[in-house]
C-alpha positions, -999 to 999 in steps of 0.1 A, spaced: -769 129 -176 -789 97 -178 -812 91 -148 -795 58 -137 -762 78 -137 -775 107 -117 -791 83 -90 -757 63 -89 -738 95 -83 -761 106 -55 -757 74 -38 -722 76 -39 -722 111 -26 -745 96 4 -722 67 10 -692 90 11 -709 116 35 -718 88 58 -684 73 58 -667 106 65 -691 112 94 -683 78 110 -647 83 106 -649 118 122 -671 103 152 -647 74 157 -614 94 154 -619 128 168 -648 126 193 -637 123 229 -643 90 245 -670 90 269 -672 59 294 -706 48 301 -715 44 340 -742 28 358 -764 51 378 -753 34 409 -715 39 402 -724 76 392 -739 82 427 -711 67 446 -686 87 427 -707 119 433 -707 111 471 -669 106 470 -663 140 452 -650 123 422 -673 139 397 -669 176 381 -689 196 356 -720 178 353 -746 184 326 -782 173 335 -803 163 304 -837 150 303 -825 114 295 -788 115 303 -762 129 326 -728 138 314 -697 151 332 -660 143 340 -644 122 364 -611 130 384 -584 105 377 -572 97 413 -590 74 436 -616 57 413 -602 22 422 -625 22 452 -656 29 435 -657 15 399 -652 -22 387 -618 -33 377 -628 -35 340 -639 3 341 -604 11 356 -585 -9 330 -606 9 303 -598 44 317 -563 36 320 -560 27 285 -574 62 276 -546 80 293 -541 102 323 -564 133 333 -601 137 337 -623 113 318 -657 121 304 -687 98 312 -724 95 306 -750 77 326 -789 72 321 -808 98 339 -832 79 366 -861 98 383 -843 106 414 -859 137 433 -829 138 458 -800 142 432 -799 179 431 -796 182 470 -769 156 468 -752 174 441 -752 205 461 -740 186 492 -710 174 473 -704 206 459 -705 194 424 -708 222 397 -739 213 373 -761 228 347 -793 218 331 -795 211 294 -826 213 272 -823 185 246 -833 196 210 -850 168 191 -862 188 162 -837 173 136 -846 136 146 -883 144 146 -880 160 112 -861 131 96 -882 104 111 -909 120 89 -893 133 58 -866 105 52 -890 77 50 -912 97 25 -882 106 4 -869 69 3 -907 59 -7 -909 86 -34 -874 77 -48 -883 41 -51 -918 48 -67 -901 73 -91 -873 49 -103 
């Protein structure tokens, strides 16, 4: 196989892989609603939040369906209604809030910590540019 054909085949493979990952992420991943931190805190106090995961950068969890109209903007309620009934997943950016754990315990919200593993992104940020550089130099 010629060198140009081999690079061409590799590029098709990479493109197909990226397209498959994008389709899988779009079609099969559960929808997660993004909330502001202030909306999140109001929902915690109202008892509308369940099963939280506290990460270093983000907080994820589920919202109870009933009674959200009092605490969220109309646009968010409409987005949630389009997704159907039941509990909805959410994410919010974590803010340095020393009283958060106390508020979660007072509201009797079940929560757990999560250690974020960033080794893959760190590895790719070092190796991928080098691979691209050497692929360009060698061709």
